[in-house]
C-alpha positions in Angstrom: 199.7 -35.6 94.0 197.0 -37.2 96.1 194.6 -34.4 95.3 195.3 -34.7 91.6 194.6 -38.4 91.8 191.4 -37.8 93.7 190.3 -35.2 91.2 190.9 -37.6 88.3 188.9 -40.3 90.0 186.0 -37.9 90.5 186.1 -36.9 86.8 186.2 -40.5 85.6 183.3 -41.4 87.9 181.3 -38.5 86.6 182.1 -39.5 83.1 181.1 -43.1 83.6 177.8 -42.2 85.3 176.9 -39.8 82.4 178.0 -42.4 79.8 175.7 -45.1 81.2 172.8 -42.7 81.5 173.4 -41.5 78.0 173.5 -44.9 76.3 170.4 -46.0 78.2 168.6 -42.8 77.2 169.6 -43.5 73.5 168.4 -47.1 73.7 171.9 -48.5 73.0 173.2 -51.8 74.4 176.8 -51.6 75.7 178.7 -54.8 76.7 180.7 -55.2 79.9 183.9 -55.1 77.7 182.8 -51.8 76.2 182.1 -50.3 79.7 185.5 -51.4 80.8 187.1 -49.9 77.7 185.3 -46.6 78.1 186.4 -46.4 81.8 190.0 -47.1 80.8 189.9 -44.4 78.1 188.5 -41.8 80.5 191.2 -42.7 83.1 193.9 -42.4 80.4 192.4 -39.2 79.1 192.4 -37.4 82.5 195.9 -38.7 83.1 197.3 -37.5 79.7 199.8 -34.7 80.0 199.6 -33.6 76.4 196.9 -31.8 74.4 193.6 -33.4 74.6 191.8 -33.6 71.3 188.1 -33.5 72.1 186.6 -30.0 71.9 184.8 -29.9 75.2 186.0 -30.5 78.7 183.2 -31.4 81.1 183.0 -35.2 81.6 179.2 -35.2 81.1 179.6 -33.6 77.7 182.5 -36.0 76.7 180.4 -38.9 77.9 177.3 -37.9 75.8 178.6 -36.0 72.8 181.7 -38.1 72.1 181.6 -41.5 73.8 177.9 -42.4 73.8 177.4 -40.9 70.4 180.2 -43.1 69.0 178.2 -46.2 70.1 175.3 -45.1 67.9 177.0 -47.2 65.2 174.9 -50.0 66.8 172.0 -48.5 64.8 173.6 -49.7 61.6 175.7 -52.6 62.9 173.9 -55.0 60.7 175.4 -53.2 57.7 178.9 -53.4 59.0 179.8 -57.1 59.8 183.4 -56.1 59.6 186.7 -57.9 60.1 188.8 -54.7 59.4 187.6 -51.2 59.9 189.2 -47.7 59.5 188.5 -44.6 61.5 189.5 -41.5 59.5 190.6 -38.4 61.3 190.2 -40.3 64.5 191.9 -37.7 66.8 191.0 -39.2 70.1 190.2 -42.8 69.0 186.4 -42.4 68.6 184.3 -43.7 67.0 186.8 -46.3 66.0 187.3 -47.5 69.5 183.5 -48.0 69.9 183.7 -50.6 67.0 186.6 -52.3 68.7 185.0 -52.5 72.1 181.6 -53.4 70.7 182.7 -55.8 68.0 185.7 -57.7 69.5 186.4 -59.6 66.2 186.8 -56.3 64.3 190.4 -55.1 63.8 190.4 -51.3 63.8 192.9 -48.8 62.3 192.9 -45.2 63.7 194.1 -42.8 61.1 195.1 -39.1 61.8 197.6 -36.7 60.3 198.3 -35.0 63.7 201.3 -36.1 65.7 199.8 -35.2 69.0 196.6 -37.1 68.3 198.5 -40.2 67.2 200.7 -40.0 70.3 197.6 -40.0 72.5 196.0 -42.9 70.7 199.2 -45.0 70.7 199.6 -44.2 74.4 196.1 -45.5 75.2 196.4 -48.6 73.0 199.7 -49.5 74.6 198.9 -48.7 78.2 195.8 -50.8 78.1 197.5 -53.6 76.1 194.6 -53.2 73.7 195.0 -55.7 70.8 193.5 -55.3 67.4 194.1 -51.5 67.3 196.6 -49.9 64.9 197.4 -46.2 64.8 198.7 -44.6 61.6 199.9 -41.0 61.3 199.3 -40.0 57.7 197.0 -38.0 55.4 194.2 -40.0 53.9 194.8 -38.6 50.4 198.4 -39.6 50.6 198.0 -43.3 51.4 194.5 -44.2 50.1 195.9 -45.5 46.8 198.8 -47.4 48.3 198.5 -51.2 47.8 198.6 -52.0 51.5 195.6 -49.7 52.1 193.6 -49.7 48.8 190.2 -51.4 49.2 191.3 -53.5 52.2 188.7 -52.4 54.8 185.2 -53.8 55.2 184.1 -50.6 56.8 185.2 -47.0 57.4 183.8 -44.5 59.9 184.4 -40.9 60.5 183.1 -38.3 62.9 183.2 -34.6 62.3 186.3 -34.9 60.0 185.0 -33.0 57.0 181.9 -32.2 54.9 180.3 -35.3 53.4 181.7 -34.7 49.9 185.2 -34.4 51.3 184.9 -37.4 53.6 183.5 -39.6 50.9 186.3 -38.9 48.5 189.0 -39.4 51.2 187.4 -42.6 52.6 186.3 -44.5 49.5 189.7 -45.7 48.3 190.2 -47.6 51.6 186.9 -49.4 51.4 186.3 -52.7 49.7 183.6 -52.9 46.9 180.5 -53.9 48.8 181.9 -52.3 52.0 180.3 -49.6 54.1 181.1 -46.0 55.1 179.4 -44.4 58.1 179.6 -40.6 58.7 178.6 -38.9 61.9 176.9 -35.7 60.9 174.8 -32.8 62.1 171.1 -32.5 61.1 172.0 -29.3 59.1 173.9 -31.6 56.7 171.1 -33.9 55.8 170.1 -32.0 52.6 173.8 -32.3 51.4 173.9 -36.0 52.2 170.8 -36.6 50.2 172.4 -35.0 47.1 174.8 -37.9 46.7 174.1 -39.7 43.3 173.7 -43.5 43.3 177.1 -43.9 41.7 179.8 -41.2 41.3 183.5 -40.7 40.8 184.4 -42.2 44.2 182.2 -45.2 43.8 179.9 -44.6 46.8 176.2 -44.7 46.9 173.9 -43.4 49.6 172.4 -46.4 51.5 170.6 -44.8 54.4 170.2 -41.8 56.6 169.6 -42.7 60.3 168.3 -39.9 62.5 168.6 -39.9 66.3 169.0 -37.5 69.3 171.5 -37.2 72.0 170.2 -37.2 75.6 169.5 -34.1 77.8 168.6 -32.0 74.8 172.2 -32.0 73.5 171.0 -32.0 69.9 170.0 -34.1 67.0 172.4 -36.2 64.9 172.3 -38.3 61.7 174.4 -41.1 60.4 175.1 -41.0 56.7 175.5 -44.6 55.5 177.1 -45.3 52.2 177.8 -48.5 50.3 180.9 -48.9 48.0 179.4 -49.9 44.7 182.5 -49.7 42.4 186.2 -48.9 42.5 187.3 -45.3 42.6 187.9 -43.7 39.3 191.4 -42.9 38.2 192.7 -39.7 39.7 190.8 -40.0 43.0 191.3 -39.1 45.7 192.5 -35.7 44.6 194.8 -33.5 46.7 193.0 -32.1 49.7 193.3 -28.6 48.4 191.5 -29.6 45.2 188.8 -31.5 47.1 188.0 -28.5 49.2 188.0 -26.0 46.2 186.0 -28.2 43.9 183.8 -30.6 46.0 182.0 -33.3 44.1 178.6 -32.1 45.4 
């Protein structure tokens, strides 16, 4: 047991060292509260007995490609100014937790359809007595039109959930008119992002494309930033199968 505890401490330490180095290399400013939140998350992650929803295991990769990358929302923070935000397909809590840690007045809802992912996020939120974070297990297309969720969020974020056309259609019903959607995307998707018309069936217009790089040659990234310009047309969002078969662009 002692050896397991020591190994966890080493992994958390490596993760924190890599995280601080990554955000510094990316020119991001992270508060003491955010640093403490990241450390708590890493500690919980390496203590979690269930399936870990991340996609890579080394603490240095987690620190750079998941945690530090999530704080790149700072590059568009002036467009958010949110009191309520939604993270679609959150999985492990990021990038929604970055908003919560970096914007203490922002109440964040983490949405995912997978039971295991929601168990993990609820466990972290409860263990750390983290206020202002809500976890919902549901499919976005099933609840987006419900009165308690329809156009109630100032901002929505999503990282690697789906192609831009799919993410736009799923996210838009949740966002207030005048609100913002930020998608974390790879550089290969930039041409697709640029195809978005100024106004379409889901009421979203492309506002900006922000380009940046991860440290240590880990790759380039873009943030696709959209502004909700009108309410969603009747019939949207469609069922997920229809969205995938007949994307809007």
